[in-house]
FITOR-166709 format. One record per residue: z, x, y of N, C-alpha, C in turn; residue in one letter. Coordinates in steps of 0.2 Angstrom, whole numbers, plus 5000, padded with zeros to 4 digits. Layout:
# residues N
ZXYZXYZXYA ...
//
This chain:
# residues 668
494353865030494553875037494353815042M 494753805047494553755051493953775055G 493553725058493053735062493153715069R 492853745074492953725081492253715084V 492253665089491653655093491453725096P 490753725098490553785101490853795108D 491053855109491453875115491253945117A 491353965123491354035125491954075123E 491854115118492454165116492654215122P 493254235122493454285127493854335123D 493754395124494154445120494854445121A 495054425127495754425129496154365126G 496754365127497154315125497254255129A 496954265136497054215141496354175141E 496454115144495854075145495854055153Q 495254045155495054035162494953965165T 495053915160494953855163495453805160A 495553745163496053695160495753625161A 495953585157495753515157496353475159T 496353425164496953395166497253345161P 496853325156497053275151496753285145T 497153295139496953305133497353265128R 497053245122497353215117497253255110S 497753255106497753295100497553255094W 497053285090496853255084497053305078T 497453275073497653325067497353295061L 497153345057496853325050497153385045S 497353355040497653405035497553385028G 497753435024497753415017497353455012G 497253515015496853565011496153555009G 495853525014495153505012494653565014F 494053555011493553605014493353595021P 492953645024492853645031492653575034D 492253535030491953475033492453425033D 493053435031493553375032494053395037A 493953455040494353465046494053445052D 494253385055493853355060494253375067R 493853385072494153395079493753345084I 494153305087493853265092494253265098S 493953275104494253275110494153205114T 494653185118494553125122494753145129A 494353125134494553145141494153095145R 494353095152494053055156493253055156D 492953115155492253125155491953125148D 492253085144492053095137491353075136A 491153025140490453005139489953065140A 490053095146489553155147489653215143S 490253225140490353275135490153265128K 489953205127489753185120490353185115G 490953145118491553145114491553085110A 491053045109491052985105491353005098D 491852975096492152995089491752985083S 491152945084490752935079490052985080N 490053025085489453055087489553135087G 489353165093489253235093489953265092A 490453235095491153275095491353285088D 491253235083491453245076491053285073S 490353275073489853305070489853385072N 489953395078489953465081490553495078G 491153465077491753495075491653515067A 491353475064491353485056490653505054T 490153495057489553515055489353465049G 489653415048489553365043489453295046A 489253245041489153175043489853155046D 489753115052490353095055490653035052A 490352995048490552935045491052955040D 491652935041492252955036492152935029S 491752885028491552865021491152915018N 490652945022490152995019490553055018D 491053075023491453135022491853135016A 492153075015492553065009492153075002D 491553045002491153044996490853114995S 490753155000490453214999490853274999N 491553264998491953324997491853364991R 491853424991491653464985492253464980A 492853454982493453454978493653384976D 493353334979493453264977494153244980G 494453284984495153274986495153214991A 495653174992495753124996495753145004R 495553105008495553125015496253115019S 496753095015497353085018497753145020D 498153135025498553195027499053215022F 499253285023499753305018500453265018A 500753255012501353225012501853255017D 502153205021502753225025502553275030D 501953285032501753335037501953305043A 502253355047502553325054502353375059T 502153355065501953395070502553405075T 502753455077503353465081503153495088V 503353455093503153485100503753505103L 503953565102504553595105504453605113P 505053615116505053625123505153695125T 505253735120505453815121504953855116A 504953915118504553965115504853995109V 504653995103504954015097504854095097G 505154125092505154195091504654215086A 504454285086504054305081504454355076R 504154355071504454405066504254475068D 504454525064504354595065503654615065A 503254575062502554585061502154555067A 502454515071502154485076501854415074G 502054395068501754335066502254275067V 502054215069502454165070502854145064P 503454115065503854095059503354045055D 503454045048503054005044503053935045D 503653915048503653845049503553815056T 503453865060503353845067502853895070T 502353865074501853895077502053905085R 502153965087502453975094501953995099I 502053965105501553975110501954005116I 501954075117502354105122502054085129P 502554075134502254055140501954115144E 501954175142501654225145500954235144S 500654185140499954185138499454175144S 499754145149499354125155499654145161L 499254165166499554185173499654115177S 500054125182500154065186499654025189N 499054065190498454025193497954005187D 498154015181497654005176497553925175D 496953905174496753835172496353835166T 496353785163496053775156495553715157V 494953725155494453675155494053675149E 493953605146493553595140493853645135D 494453645134494853685129494853655123A 494753695117494853675111495153735107T 495753725104496053775100496153755093T 495953795089496053785082496553835079V 497053805076497553845073497353845065L 497153905063496953915056497353885051P 497153865046497553835041497753885035T 497653945036497753995031498454025031G 498953995035499554015035499953985029V 500154025025500553995019501153965021A 501353915018501953875019502053845025G 501553845029501653805036501553735035A 502153695037502153625036502253585042S 502353625048502453595054502153635059T 501853605065501553645070501953625076V 502153675080502553655086502053665093A 502153605097501753615103502253585108F 502353625114502753605119502553535122P 503053495123502953435126502953445134A 503453485136503453505143503953565143A 503553625145503953685144504153705151V 504753715152505053735159504853805160P 504853825166504653905167505253945164P 505053995162505454045159505954025154A 505753975150506153945145506354005140S 507053995138507254045134507054035127G 506954095124506754095117507154055112A 506854015108507253985103507553915106G 507353905112507653835115507253775111S 507653725110507353665106507653605109D 507753605116508053545119507653485120D 506953485119506453435120505953435115A 506053435109505553435103505353365102T 504753355101504453285099504153295092S 504353245088504053245081503553185080L 502953205078502453155077502153165070F 502253115065501953135058501253135058P 500953185055500253195055499953145050A 500253135044500053085040500553085034A 500553035030500953025024500552985019S 500253025014499852985010499953015003A 499952974998500052994991499453024989A 499553074985498953104982498653154986G 498953174992498653234996498953294994T 498553354994498853414992499353434996P 499853484994500453504998500253535004S 500753535009500653565015500553635015A 500753665010500753745009499953765009G 499553715006498853735005498453695010A 498853665015498453625020498253655026G 497953615030497753645037497953605042S 498053635048498253595054497753615059A 497353565062496853585067497053545073T 497053575079497353545085496853555090A 496753495093496253495099496753465105T 496753495111497153465116497153505122G 497753505126497753545132497953615130T 497453655129497553725126497053765128S 497053835127496553875129495853855127P 495453865131494753845130494453875124T 494553935123494153965118494654015114S 494554015107494954065103494454095099S 494454155098494054195093494154165086P 493554155083493654135076494054185072R 494654155070495154205068495254205060A 495454255058495654265050496254305050S 496854275048497454315048497954295054G 498454325054498954305059498854335066T 498454385067498354405074497954355078G 497554315075497154265079497654205081A 498154195076498554145077499054165083I 499254225083499654245089499354235095G 498754255096498354255102498354185104T 498154135100498054065102498654035104A 499154045100499854015102500054045108V 499954105110500254135116499854095122S 499254085121498854055127499153985128G 499253945123499453875123500153875126I 500653915124501253915127501253935135G 500853975137500853995144500553935148A 500053895145499753835149500353785150F 500753775144501253715145501753735150F 501853805150502453825155502153815162A 501553815163501353805170501153735172K 500953695167500653635168501153585165H 501753575167502253525164501953455164R 501753435170501453365171500853345166T 500453395166499853385162500053385155A 500553425153500853425146501153355144S 501553325149501753255148501253205147L 500753215151500153165150499853175143I 499753235141499453255135499853225129A 500453235130500953205124500853135124A 500853095130500853025130500153005127G 499653035128498953025126498953025118A 499253085116499353095109499653035105L 500253015108500652955105500152895105A 499852885111499452825111498852825106F 498552885105498052895100498252885093A 498852905092499152895085499252825083L 499552785088499652715087499052675087L 498552695091497952655091497552665084G 497652725081497352735074497752725069T 498352685070498752675064498452645058G 497952605060497652565054497352615049A 497052665052496652715048497152755044V 497752775047498252815043498552775038V 498652705040498952665035498552655029A 497852645030497452645025497452695020G 497552755023497552815019498252815015A 498752795018499352795015499452745009A 499052695009499052645004498552654999T 498252714999497752734993497052714995G 496852695001496152685003495752745002G 495152735001494652784999494352815005S 494452785011494052805017494452865020E 494052915022494352975026494452955033A 495052955036495052935043495452985047G 495053035050495453075055495653035061P 496253065063496553025069496053045075L 495853005079495353015084495652975090V 495753015096495852985102495352985107A 495052935109494452935113494452875118A 494152885123494052825128493552775125D 493852725121493352675118493452615122T 492852585123492952515127493252465123P 493752425126494052375122493552315121T 493552305114493052245112493252185116P 492752145118492852075120492952025115T 493551995115493751945110493151895109P 493051875103492551825102492951755100T 492851705103493151645102492951615095A 493451595091493251555085492851495087D 492351485083491951425084492351355083P 492251315087492651245086492151195085R 492351145080491851085080491851045086P 491351025088491250985094491150905091V 491650865093491550795090490950765094P 490650715090490050675093490250635098G 490850605098491050565104491850565104A 492050555110492750545110493050485107A 493650495104493950435100494550415104T 494550355106495150335110495750325106A 496350345108496950345105497150265105A 497450245099497650185099498350175102S 498450125106499150115109499650105104R 500250125106500850105102501150045103L 501149995098501349925099502049915096R 502449885099503149885097503449815096T 503049755097503249695095503149675088C 503649675084503649655077503749585075S 503349565070503449495068503649495060V 503949555059504049575052504549525049G 505049505053505549455050505249385049E 504849365054504549295053504049295047Q 503649355046503249355041503549365034A 504149385034504549385027504849325025A 504749275029505049205028504849185021D 505349175016505149155009504749085009P 504849045014504448985014503748995014R 503549055016502849065016502549085010L 502949095005502749114998502249174998A 501649164995501149224995500849225002N 501049265006500849265013500249315014F 499749285017499149325020499049305027Q 498849355031498749335038498349395041A 497949375046497649425051497649405058Q 497749445062497749435070497349485073V 496849465077496349505081496449495088V 496349545092496249535099495549515100N 495449455102494749425103494349465108A 494749495113494349535118494049595116A 494449635112494249695110494049705103T 494149655099494049655091494549695087G 495049725090495549765087495949715082E 496049745076496549705072497249725073V 497649685075498349695077498849685071L 498649645067499149625062498749605055F 498949635050498549615044498949615038D 498949565034499349555027498849525023R 498449565019497949535014497449505018G 497249525023496749495027496049495025G 495849545020495149545017495149515011T 495649485008495649455002495449385002T 494949364999494749294999495249244995P 495449194998495949144995495749074997S 496049034994495948954996496248945003R 495848905006495948895013496248825015T 496248785010496448715012495948685017A 496148645022495748615027495448655032S 495648725032495348765037494648775035V 494448765029493748775027493248725031L 493548675034493148635038492848665044K 493148725046492848765052492148795049V 492148815043491548845041490948795040L 491148735037490748675036490448655043T 490848655048490648635054490148685057S 490248755056489848805059489148805056A 489148785049488548785046488148725048A 488448665049488148605051487848615058A 488148655062487848665069487248705069L 487148745064486548785063486048755059N 486248715054485648685050485448615052V 485948575054485748515057485648515064L 486048555068486048545075486548495078G 486748515084487348465087487048395088P 486448385088486148315090485948275084E 486048305078485848265072486248205071Y 485948155069486248085067486048065060R 486548035057486448005050486247935051A 485747915047485447845048485547805042T 485747745043485847695038485247645039T 484847625034484347575036484247525031S 483847475033483747415028482947405028V 482747405022481947395020481847335016V 481247315016481047265011481047285004K 481247244999481247264992480647254989G 480647264983480047254979479947184976S 480347134977480347064975480447024981S 480146964981480246914986480946894987P 481146894994481846874996482246934995G 482046994993482447054992482447104998Q 483047135000483047185004483447245001I 483347305004483747355001484147395007V 484747395006485247435010485247505008L 484947555012484847625011485347665014V 485847695011486247735014485947805015G 486147825021485847895024486347945024G 486947935021487447985021487947975027G 487947915030488447905036489047865033D 489547905032490147875030490547845035L 490347845041490747815047490447745048T 489947725045489747655046490347605045L 490347565050491047525050490847445048S 491347425045491347345043491747305048R 492047345053492347305058491847275063T 492047215066491547185070491347225076P 490747215078490447255084490947235090T 491147295093491547285099492247305097G 492347315090493047335088492947405085Q 493447455087493347525084493747535078E 493447575073493747595067494047665069S 494247695064494547765065494047815068V 493347795067492847835070492547805076Y 492847825081492547795088491847805089A 491547745091490747755092490347745086G 490647735080490347725074489847665074A 489347665071488847605070489247545066P 489047485067489347435064488847395059H 489147385053488647355048488447285050I 488847245054488647175056488047185061D 488047235065487447245069486847265065A 486947295060486347315055486047255052L 486547205050486347145046485947105051A 486147095057485847055062485147075063D 485047145064484347175065483947155059Q 484147155053483747145047483547075047A 484047025048483846955048483346945053V 483446965059482946955064482246975062A 482247035059481547065058481247035052A 481647015047481446975041481046905043W 481346875048481146815050480546825055K 480446875058479946895062479246915059A 479346935053478746955049478446895045D 477846885047477446825044477446825036P 477546885033477446885026478146855023A 478646865027479246845024479646785028S 479246765033479546705037479646645033A 480146615034480246545030480546555023G 480646625021480946635014481646665016Q 482146645012482746665013482846735009P 483346775012483546835008484046815003I 483846834997484246814991484546864987T 484346924988484646984985484647044989S 485147084988485247154991485347204986V 484947254987484947314982485247374986V 485747404983486147454986485847524984L 485547564989485247624987485747684990D 486047714986486447774988486247844985S 485547844984485247904980485247964985S 485347954991485248014995485748074993Y 486348054991486848104988486848094981F 486848144977486848144970487548144967G 487648124961488248124957488448194955E 489148204954489648154954489848144961P 490248094963490548084970491248114970G 491448134965492148164965492148234962W 492348284966492348354964492848364958E 492648394953493048394947493748424948P 493848474953494448514954494948474958S 494748414961495148374966495648334961W 496248334964496748284961496548214963N 496548174958496348104959496848064963R 497448084964497948054968497748054975K 497248104977497048104984496648044986E 496348014981496047944983496547894984L 497047884979497547834980498047844986T 498147904987498547924993498247915000D 497547904999497247885005496947945009G 496848005006496548065009495848075008Y 495548055002494848065001494548014997M 493847994999493547944995493047974990P 492747944986492147964982491647974988E 491248034986490748054991490048014989I 489847964993489247934992488847924998T 488247914998487847915004487847845007A 488147795004488247735006488947715006L 489247705011489947675011490147655018Q 490747625019490947605026491647625027V 491747655033492447675035492747725031D 492347765028492547815024492947785018G 492747725016492947685010493747675011D 493947665017494647655018494747575017R 495347565014495547495014495747465021A 495947505025496147485032495747535036N 495147505039494747545043495047575050P 495647545051495947575057496447625056S 496547645050497047695048496747755045S 496947815048496647875045496847885038N 497447875036497747885029497747815026T 497247795022497247735019496947735012S 497147705007496947705000496247695000E 495847724996495147724995495047684988R 494447664987494247624981493947664976S 493847634970493447674965492747664966D 492447624970491747614971491647594978D 491547644982491347634989490747604990P 490247614986489547584987489647504986I 489947484982490047404981490447384987V 490947414989491247394995490847385001R 490347435002489847435008489447375007A 489147365000488747304999489047235000G 489647234999490047165000490047155007E 490247215011490247205018489647185021A 489047215019488447195021488247125020F 488347105014488247035012488646985016A 489246995017489646955021489346945028D 489047005031488747005038488146965038A 487746965032487146925032487246845032L 487846825030487946755030487646715025G 487346755020486946715015487346735008E 487246685003487446694997486946734993N 487046804992486546844989486846884983V 486346904979486546944973486547014976D 487047054973487047124975486947174968I 486547224969486347264963486247334966S 486247384961486147454963485347474962R 485147514966484447534964484147574970G 483547584970483247624975482647584979T 482547604985482047574989481347594987A 480847544987480147564985479947614990P 479447654987479147704992478747674997A 478847695003478447665008478547595011G 479147575009479447505010479447495018A 479347435020479347425027480147425029T 480247455035480947455037481047395042Q 481647365041481847305045482347325050L 482747375048483347385053483647455052A 483947485057484247545056484847555061A 485347595059485847615064486047685063V 486247715068486447795067487147805069Q 487347865066488047885067488047915074S 488647935076488747985081488448055080Q 488248095085487948155083488348205080P 488148255077488548305073489048335077V 488948345084489448375088490048325088S 489948265088490548215089490848215082T 490448215077490748205070491148265068L 490948325071491348385069492048385073I 492048355079492648355083493148305079Q 492848245077493248195074493448225067Q 493148265064493348295057493948345058S 493848385063494348435064494948415067L 494948365072495548345076496148315071I 495948275066496448255062496248275054V 495848325054495748345047495448295042S 494948265044494648205040494148235035D 494348225029494048245023493348215022N 493348155023492648115022492148145026A 492248155033491748175037491548245035L 492048285033491848355031491348355025A 491548315020491148315015490448285016E 490448235021489748205023489348265026M 489648305031489248355034489048405029L 489448425025489248475020488648455016A 488648395013488148365009487448355013R 487548335019486948335024486648405025L 487048455026486848525026486448545020V 486648525014486348545008485648505007A 485648445009485048405009484548435014V 484748445020484248475025484048545023K 484448585020484348655018483848655012A 483848605009483448595003483748624996G 484448634997484748664991484948614986T 484948554987485148494983485548444987G 485848404983486248344986486848334982N 487148384978487748384975488248434977T 488848434974489348484976489048554974F 488648554968488348624966487948654971G 487648614976487148644981487548674987A 488148664988488548674994488648754995L 488748794990488848864990488248894994Q 487648884991487048914995486948885002E 487048825002486848785009487348815014A 488048805013488548825018488448905020I 488448945015488449015016487749035020V 487249005017486649015021486648985028G 487048935029487048905036487548955040G 487948995037488349035041488049105043L 487449115039487149185040486949205047A 486649155051486449175058486949195062P 487649185060488149215064488249285064Y 487949315059487949395058488549415055G 489049375052489649405049489549415041L 489949455039489949465031490249405028D 489849375024490049315020490149335012T 490149395011490349415004491049395002S 491149374996491749344994491949274995G 491549244999491649175001491349134995I 491849084993491649034988491748964991V 491248924990491248854993491148804987I 491648774986491648724981491648654984A 491748644990491748574993491648595001D 491648535005491548545012492248535016G 492748505012493348495016493948545015S 493848585009494448625008494948605003G 494848545000495248514996495348554989L 494848584987494748614980495148684981S 495548694975495848764975495348824974D 494748804972494248844970493848874976N 493948854982493748884988494048954990N 493648994992493949064994493649095000A 494049105005493849135011494349185013V 494149245015494649295018494849275025P 495549285026495749275033495249315038P 495049375036494649415041494049385043S 493749345039493149305041493249255046Y 493849225045494049175050494149205057L 494549255057494649285064494049315067T 493549335063492949355066492549295069Q 492549245065492149185067492449145073L 493149155073493449125079493349165085F 493249225085493049265091492349235094I 491949215090491249185092491449115094K 491849075091492049015093492349015100I 492849055101493149065107492649085113N 492149125111491649145116491149085117A 491149035113490648975113489949005112R 489949045107489249075106488849025102E 488249015105487748965102488048895103G 488148855098488448795098489148785096N 489448845095490148845092490648825097L 490448815103490948785108491148715106G 490748685102490848615099491548615095V 491548675091492148675086492748685091I 492748735096493348745100493548685103L 493148635105493348575108493648525104D 493548535097493748495092494448515089G 494648575090495248605087495848565090L 496348555085497048525088497348575092P 497748555097498148595101498848585100V 499248645099499948635098500348595103A 500648545100501048505105500748455109G 500048455108499648405112499148365109Q 498748385104498248345101498248355094T 497948305090497748305083498348325079G 498148355073498648375068499248425070S 499148455076499648495079500148465084L 499948395085500448365089500948315085S 500848315079501348275075502048305076Y 502548265074503248275076503548335071D 503148355067503448415063503048475064D 502648485069502348545071502548565078R 502648635078502848675085503448635088F 503948625085504548595088505048645089T 505648635093506148675094505948735098G 506148795096505948865099505148875099D 504848845093504148855093503748815098N 504048775102503748735107503548785113S 503748845112503548895117502748905117D 502448895112501748905111501348835112A 501748785114501348715115500748735120D 500248705119499648715124499248775123G 499548825119499248895119498948905112A 499048865107498748875101498248825099V 497648845098497048795096496848815089F 497048775084496948795077496848735073A 496548755067496348705062496948715057K 497248655055497748655050497448645043T 497848665038497648655031498248645027G 498148595022498748585017498448555011W 498548585005498448564999499048574995I 499048554989499748554985499948624984D 499448674984499548744982499548794988T 499548764994499548805000499548765007G 499748805012499748785019499348835023Y 498948815027498548865031498548845038T 498448895043498248875050497848935052L 497348925056496848975059496548945065A 496448995070496148975076496249025082G 496449005087496449045093497149035097I 497449095099498049095103497949125110I 498049085115498049115122498849135123N 498849205121499549235121499949235128A 500549245127500949245133500749295138E 500549355136500349405141499549395143D 499249335141498549325143498049345138G 498249385133497749405128497549355124T 496849345123496649295118496649325111P 496949295106497049315100496649265095L 496349295090496149245084496549265078T 496749215074497249225069497049175063F 497349195057497249155051497849165047A 498249115045498849125041498849085035V 498949115029498949075023499649075020Y 499949025018500549025014500348985007A 500349025002500049004996500549004990L 500448964985500848964979501348914979G 501948924977502448874976502748864983D 502448814987502648794993502848724994V 503148714999503348645001503248625008S 503348565010503248545017503548595022D 504048625021504348665026503948735027N 503448745023503048805025502648795032A 502548725034502248715040502648745046K 503348735045503748765051503748835051E 503748865045503748945044503048965047A 502548935046501848955049501948945056I 502148895059502248885066502648935069D 503148965066503649015068503349075069T 502949095064502549165064502049155069V 501749105070501149095075501449095082T 502049065083502349075090502549145091T 502749185086502949255087502249295089A 501749275086501049305088500949295096F 501049225097501049205104501449245109F 502049265107502549295112502349375112R 502049395107501949475106501249485110C 500749445109500149455113499849525110G 499549565115499249625113499749675111D 500349665112500949715110501149705103N 500749655099500949645092500849705088L 501349715084501349775080501149755073S 500949805069500749785062501349805057N 501849815060502449835056502849775053N 
//
């Protein structure tokens, strides 16, 4: 039997109170009493204890309100689902009774005569007993017009009570109703109680059509709101879920947590100026390049930029940067003359100055401002004669000391033709004019023995018939004369502007000697890389085989050059010396030759400050571009492999494209 909340019973069929709003809760399926739940929902639910999980449910069933507990504690183990295909029918008319006064088996009928016109219902709960065999639908008027004719069915509403597999048949089921109905119904057994209750409900609906409409709407809302419970039952869920309509506060949505970035990331701008066509020029062979906005440090263009490769003469930039750190911009190389160990003997001691010139004083060699060997000889003769120990004795022999630099003088990877073609001398601490046959020409054949050439020039300047030999100066020997080179700052500029190999090797070897790593080619790796360390750039992958870049064994990534040139452009430390020595497109040095930046590429004249490079296996260019849009760019371009002289034009073309694009340069 269904159970009802406590209420005041009345012996009559009429009730004396009404509630303005009610919702209906149905539970069926042939369960024991504890499964027939009744829950009322109304505007004053809080004060009436209508919480669907509280007194309302527990009071109706006398059992634990938790649907899980109710399910697990059923005596018959039946599911809490509603009966299959059970349907609630809300007719608008009053049905008929059979001869025994019992409503039809399929419809519960509430006559409108159950209530008088002034009757009201309050806190009403009506339970329709479940013991009516074969009852599968319950009829409740949605809106009953006054004096509705018996059997009228013009406004019947159908609401499924439940549909769940595994629920007992409706014939053995129960239908429990709570809603706008008489307040109290005697605890009934049999059909008489049903008739009384149904009569009261019919009368109420007849009188309160508006309230009935509201109740029907509330029922529909409750059924929709609890659809999840019904659906769970229909899909075989184990939780018992009576339909409950109650004023439940709407839960406040909880926002999903979102990760908070540590710092805002600026979006990269879309750049549209492509140099793809120029970069694909086959004359560039194995192409590597990188371009960086020197103001922001952003890499704008990259093709193998982090791969260390041979640089050709661009390596002179690294040699110069190391020299500025290790030697300093004011360092000068000294060539001296000291007394020898034998009477009439003097020693010409090379100090690593390859610029010492045999041209007469007052006449310039390719190295402007270089010391002259005739001036050195004049000093030595004057000092020899002024010394009482040697006065009156002639100078009869000259020893040539070139021990400041170690052997060999020729790096094994160099092509020997560089000597005869006039691009590289043997690297010795004693020589004149970079061992050029013509001191006034940058490109001039070199000899097999620069030391002897220097000795002969010195002997000629002495004006004496002297013997020449090789050897070393005695320790602590008296110095008779000395001349010095131009400062390192000048030597760097002279080396860079026309890509002078002899000066670059002179500087590299002096760095090694000063750094204490040795005085041979083998000492350069540690010395040069160590000299670059104070700039704070990553030198990993850099290989230094020489100071000029002539060796194929040198390796520097373009990315190192672009970063170093940012510092050079900013004149960081003493690096402004390098900037001042770079060739300028169309104006100075090796970029002013008639095969560089010509034709359309002349657009970049005066805007490209860069070191050129050329060896048999590659052409290179690296430096600074003052772009057309005003952006300072640093760049490095390598064209390596099977290249010819026309690679220079291809390099100039892609560099001019960088100039035109500026900060709009795309990496596509």
